VEXZA-253211 format. One line per field, with one value per residue (C-alpha): z, y, x; residue number from 1. Coordinates in steps of 0.25 Angstrom, whole numbers, plus 5000, padded with zeros to 4 digits. Example, Ala and Ser with C-alpha at 12.3 -4.5 7.8 and 13.67 -1.06 7.14 Angstrom:
c3 = [5031 5029]
c2 = [4982 4996]
c1 = [5049 5055]
marti = [1 2]
REM end
This chain:
c3 = [5061 5051 5045 5033 5031 5045 5045 5029 5025 5011 5006 5009 5004 4991 4989 4993 4983 4971 4975 4974 4960 4957 4960 4952 4941 4933 4935 4922 4928 4922 4924 4928 4929 4935 4935 4944 4954 4954 4958 4969 4974 4977 4983 4991 4998 5007 5007 5009 4995 4992 4978 4970 4956 4946 4935 4920 4914 4928 4924 4931 4929 4912 4913 4913 4919 4909 4907 4915 4908 4911 4904 4905 4895 4882 4873 4859 4853 4839 4830 4839 4851 4857 4866 4860 4869 4884 4894 4905 4902 4906 4908 4899 4886 4884 4881 4894 4892 4879 4872 4871 4859 4855 4839 4832 4820 4811 4819 4810 4817 4831 4830 4831 4844 4850 4860 4861 4864 4852 4861 4873 4865 4878 4884 4886 4884 4893 4884 4888 4880 4894 4886 4871 4868 4861 4861 4861 4867 4873 4870 4869 4857 4855 4856 4846 4836 4837 4833 4819 4810 4810 4818 4833 4844 4851 4864 4873 4883 4891 4895 4894 4900 4911 4924 4936 4937 4951 4962 4975 4986 4999 5010 5022 5032 5038 5051 5039 5027 5020 5010 5003 4989 4983 4969 4960 4948 4948 4934 4926 4922 4925 4927 4939 4940 4933 4942 4950 4958 4962 4965 4974 4982 4984 4990 4999 5003 5008 5015 5021 5025 5030 5046 5046 5051 5042 5043 5028 5022 5011 4999 4992 4977 4965 4953 4937 4932 4929 4926 4942 4949 4940 4945 4959 4958 4951 4963 4974 4972 4986 4993 4982 4990 5003 4995 4999 4992 4985 4977 4964 4962 4949 4945 4959 4957 4948 4952 4947 4957 4960 4954 4961 4952 4961 4960 4953 4965 4965 4980 4987 4999 4992 4981 4993 4999 4988 4983 4999 4998 4986 4989 5000 4990 4987 4973 4970 4966 4955 4957 4945 4942 4940 4926 4923 4917 4923 4932 4942 4948 4935 4940 4955 4950 4940 4943 4947 4959 4960 4971 4977 4969 4966 4958 4962 4955 4951 4938 4932 4922 4906 4911 4913 4901 4906 4909 4905 4900 4905 4910 4921 4928 4944 4938 4936 4949 4961 4976 4981 4971 4977 4990 4989 4983 4993 5003 4995 4995 5010 5012 5004 5012 5023 5021 5019 5030 5039 5035 5045 5052 5066 5074 5082 5097 5101 5090 5096 5093 5092 5103 5113 5105 5113 5125 5120 5112 5098 5097 5099 5093 5101 5092 5076 5068 5072 5065 5060 5057 5049 5060 5070 5058 5056 5070 5068 5054 5061 5072 5063 5053 5062 5062 5058 5041 5039 5036 5039 5024 5022 5033 5026 5013 5020 5028 5016 5026 5025 5029 5038 5046 5047 5051 5061 5067 5068 5074 5085 5086 5090 5101 5107 5108 5098 5086 5086 5074 5067 5071 5057 5057 5061 5072 5065 5057 5069 5068 5082 5078 5089]
c2 = [4989 4982 4970 4967 4953 4949 4935 4932 4919 4922 4907 4908 4921 4918 4906 4918 4925 4914 4911 4924 4926 4912 4916 4931 4926 4923 4936 4944 4956 4970 4984 4985 4976 4964 4956 4966 4967 4951 4953 4965 4956 4944 4953 4959 4945 4946 4961 4973 4980 4994 4993 5006 5010 5019 5021 5021 5033 5039 5049 5045 5054 5052 5039 5036 5023 5013 5005 4993 4979 4967 4953 4942 4932 4932 4921 4917 4903 4896 4891 4879 4887 4882 4895 4897 4910 4910 4921 4910 4904 4917 4930 4934 4928 4941 4955 4964 4975 4966 4975 4965 4955 4944 4942 4930 4933 4925 4922 4933 4944 4938 4937 4952 4952 4938 4939 4929 4927 4919 4920 4912 4904 4898 4910 4920 4935 4947 4958 4972 4983 4991 5005 5002 4993 4981 4966 4951 4939 4933 4918 4908 4909 4895 4896 4908 4898 4890 4897 4892 4902 4904 4912 4914 4920 4930 4935 4945 4950 4961 4973 4987 4999 5009 5002 5004 5003 4995 4995 4990 4994 4987 4996 4993 5005 5008 5017 5028 5033 5032 5021 5009 5005 4991 4993 4981 4979 4968 4968 4960 4946 4933 4936 4932 4940 4952 4954 4944 4942 4959 4957 4945 4952 4965 4956 4950 4962 4968 4955 4956 4970 4968 4962 4973 4989 4995 5007 5013 5010 5000 5001 4989 4992 4984 4990 4989 4990 5004 5013 5006 5016 5026 5025 5024 5035 5045 5040 5042 5054 5058 5044 5041 5050 5041 5031 5030 5018 5006 4996 4990 4974 4968 4955 4949 4935 4929 4920 4934 4944 4956 4969 4983 4995 5007 5019 5030 5038 5026 5029 5027 5017 5009 5007 5007 4995 4986 4987 4984 4973 4966 4969 4957 4949 4937 4935 4948 4959 4971 4985 4993 5010 5014 5016 5022 5009 4995 4996 5004 5010 5018 5027 5026 5032 5043 5056 5061 5051 5046 5036 5026 5014 5004 4992 4976 4964 4952 4950 4964 4964 4960 4953 4940 4931 4928 4942 4947 4932 4920 4914 4923 4914 4907 4898 4911 4918 4908 4911 4912 4923 4931 4928 4933 4946 4948 4948 4956 4968 4965 4968 4980 4985 4981 4992 5003 4999 5000 5009 5020 5028 5026 5032 5024 5029 5024 5029 5032 5017 5006 5001 4990 4979 4966 4972 4975 4961 4965 4958 4946 4943 4933 4932 4930 4931 4932 4923 4936 4945 4955 4958 4962 4970 4978 4983 4989 4995 5001 5006 5012 5019 5023 5038 5043 5044 5028 5020 5006 5005 5011 5003 4991 4994 4999 4987 4977 4970 4968 4978 4970 4966 4982 4984 4973 4978 4992 4987 4979 4993 5001 4990 4991 5007 5008 5016 5026 5030 5043 5055 5056 5042 5038 5029 5019 5018 5013 4998 4995 4998 5012]
c1 = [5021 5012 5017 5007 5012 5008 5001 5003 5003 5010 5008 4991 4993 4997 4987 4976 4980 4981 4967 4962 4968 4962 4949 4950 4957 4944 4937 4935 4941 4943 4945 4930 4919 4914 4927 4935 4922 4924 4938 4935 4924 4934 4944 4933 4930 4944 4948 4939 4937 4931 4927 4926 4919 4922 4911 4914 4918 4924 4935 4948 4961 4962 4954 4941 4934 4931 4919 4916 4918 4910 4913 4903 4907 4917 4920 4924 4916 4919 4909 4906 4903 4914 4922 4936 4939 4929 4931 4926 4939 4948 4946 4956 4950 4942 4950 4945 4935 4931 4919 4906 4906 4897 4900 4903 4915 4924 4939 4945 4937 4938 4954 4958 4951 4959 4972 4980 4995 5003 5015 5007 4996 4991 4990 4977 4982 4975 4968 4961 4954 4950 4950 4947 4935 4938 4936 4944 4947 4961 4964 4976 4984 4981 4967 4966 4974 4965 4954 4947 4940 4927 4917 4918 4906 4913 4906 4912 4901 4905 4899 4908 4899 4899 4902 4913 4928 4931 4943 4943 4951 4955 4959 4968 4967 4980 4985 4987 4979 4992 4990 4996 4990 4991 4984 4983 4975 4962 4957 4966 4956 4963 4977 4985 4998 4992 4983 4976 4990 4990 4975 4979 4992 4983 4972 4982 4987 4974 4971 4985 4981 4968 4973 4984 4983 4994 4999 4996 4982 4983 4975 4972 4968 4962 4959 4958 4972 4976 4963 4959 4972 4967 4954 4957 4967 4956 4947 4957 4967 4967 4968 4980 4990 4987 4995 5010 5013 5008 5009 5004 5002 5001 5007 5012 5009 5020 5033 5043 5049 5042 5044 5040 5038 5040 5032 5033 5039 5052 5054 5041 5040 5033 5045 5056 5047 5046 5060 5064 5054 5059 5075 5071 5065 5073 5068 5071 5062 5063 5060 5056 5056 5040 5036 5023 5017 5010 4999 4992 5005 5006 4994 4997 5010 5005 5011 4998 4998 5013 5009 5019 5016 5023 5019 5023 5023 5030 5031 5027 5016 5020 5032 5028 5022 5010 5005 4991 4989 4982 4995 4995 4987 4987 4998 5008 5003 5006 5002 5017 5019 5008 5012 5026 5019 5010 5021 5030 5018 5015 5030 5031 5018 5025 5036 5027 5019 5030 5041 5044 5056 5060 5071 5081 5078 5093 5100 5115 5122 5113 5104 5106 5097 5098 5093 5081 5080 5082 5096 5098 5111 5120 5131 5132 5121 5105 5095 5088 5100 5092 5081 5095 5100 5088 5087 5101 5097 5084 5090 5101 5092 5080 5084 5072 5076 5078 5063 5062 5063 5075 5082 5078 5082 5096 5098 5093 5084 5068 5059 5051 5064 5068 5053 5053 5067 5059 5049 5058 5067 5053 5049 5062 5061 5073 5064 5053 5046 5053 5044 5039 5032 5020 5019 5011 5025 5031 5037 5031 5018 5017]
marti = [1 2 3 4 5 6 7 8 9 10 11 12 13 14 15 16 17 18 19 20 21 22 23 24 25 26 27 28 29 30 31 32 33 34 35 36 37 38 39 40 41 42 43 44 45 46 47 48 49 50 51 52 53 54 55 56 57 58 59 60 61 62 63 64 65 66 67 68 69 70 71 72 73 74 75 76 77 78 79 80 81 82 83 84 85 86 87 88 89 90 91 92 93 94 95 96 97 98 99 100 101 102 103 104 105 106 107 108 109 110 111 112 113 114 115 116 117 118 119 120 121 122 123 124 125 126 127 128 129 130 131 132 133 134 135 136 137 138 139 140 141 142 143 144 145 146 147 148 149 150 151 152 153 154 155 156 157 158 159 160 161 162 163 164 165 166 167 168 169 170 171 172 173 174 175 176 177 178 179 180 181 182 183 184 185 186 187 188 189 190 191 192 193 194 195 196 197 198 199 200 201 202 203 204 205 206 207 208 209 210 211 212 213 214 215 216 217 218 219 220 221 222 223 224 225 226 227 228 229 230 231 232 233 234 235 236 237 238 239 240 241 242 243 244 245 246 247 248 249 250 251 252 253 254 255 256 257 258 259 260 261 262 263 264 265 266 267 268 269 270 271 272 273 274 275 276 277 278 279 280 281 282 283 284 285 286 287 288 289 290 291 292 293 294 295 296 297 298 299 300 301 302 303 304 305 306 307 308 309 310 311 312 313 314 315 316 317 318 319 320 321 322 323 324 325 326 327 328 329 330 331 332 333 334 335 336 337 338 339 340 341 342 343 344 345 346 347 348 349 350 351 352 353 354 355 356 357 358 359 360 361 362 363 364 365 366 367 368 369 370 371 372 373 374 375 376 377 378 379 380 381 382 383 384 385 386 387 388 389 390 391 392 393 394 395 396 397 398 399 400 401 402 403 404 405 406 407 408 409 410 411 412 413 414 415 416 417 418 419 420 421 422 423 424 425 426 427 428 429 430 431 432 433 434 435 436 437 438 439 440 441 442 443 444 445 446]
REM end
């Protein structure tokens, strides 16, 4: 039995993830270019990453890999040469994928290219124009209102031309070729919950798994949003058939309750595992049915693939006021929330990793547990009543037809308690794997 959370120090992990986000937040990332390469470079310092490059113009199903965008500088300066907007202060200040501009123009001509949030006058919005050529700046509405009439110098020093789209993978080999896929988008600049939090938690999952030998092969995928999953699926159709379960991670750093969006199938093991784990969360998790909108789960779950990929968030995208603004910062995303998200992910992966079907070797009436050192009751309640109850539940339902997750759901006990009971019973010779199960699935590690 593999415990993916073995040795996990949640507080330390939360601090490490938060520090990683602080390092990545200034990076001017996008779906292509030097920014996302820098993200991959930083991640690759501590986890083994393979970066793949796909040339501009490559056909990927109904899409074409876009041109590569590189931003060197961007600012607006007033008549006195004072920079009133400067991308050096925040990567959000320039509309992502803006075409090059170097002109002087009056405020009346500049204003149609300026974006702000009147309802949140101190926040800078995020805007992008990946597939339609344009340019623009984002700024706080209070700054916009302070701009005097007159002429302004407008500079966007960018390049939009042939190059590459890149994605990065960390693969943790398992004892079987069946894969669990963890996917997160790494292209949003300067915003912490969406989605440096997903990047940080996926990175921490990879670090936690590096010291393990899991049953499933785990593939952690860092991609540019939407187009990245399309490119990966187009280049990996045969490999995609090995994906038995998976999670898309986004917006996992705020303090809201967990939200799990089911896969298109709705009843995949990952769906049941996530539902079970969230049912044990004292803060109360929320389950939502699949809809063909959102992040990359909509491509993984497209009918031509129909992969068992769910999506895990705290507060989902678009449902928190700070979404796609400068207020999605390091104060909004806290180390303890990141640690909780990492623990939830590893707990879900633990269920997928250790679910199995067993046979009770002594099925006629209950066996005597006391003589095997498994039953310590001396009268009254034990200190670990759930563990004792789990022994009886596992014995009763280990009939070759019920899995450990089936038992945990029916008993309303944490999966880890049920799996530990199965391990102890197997070690005592009271359980064996059902014939259809591979030996690696045995809770005794056989």
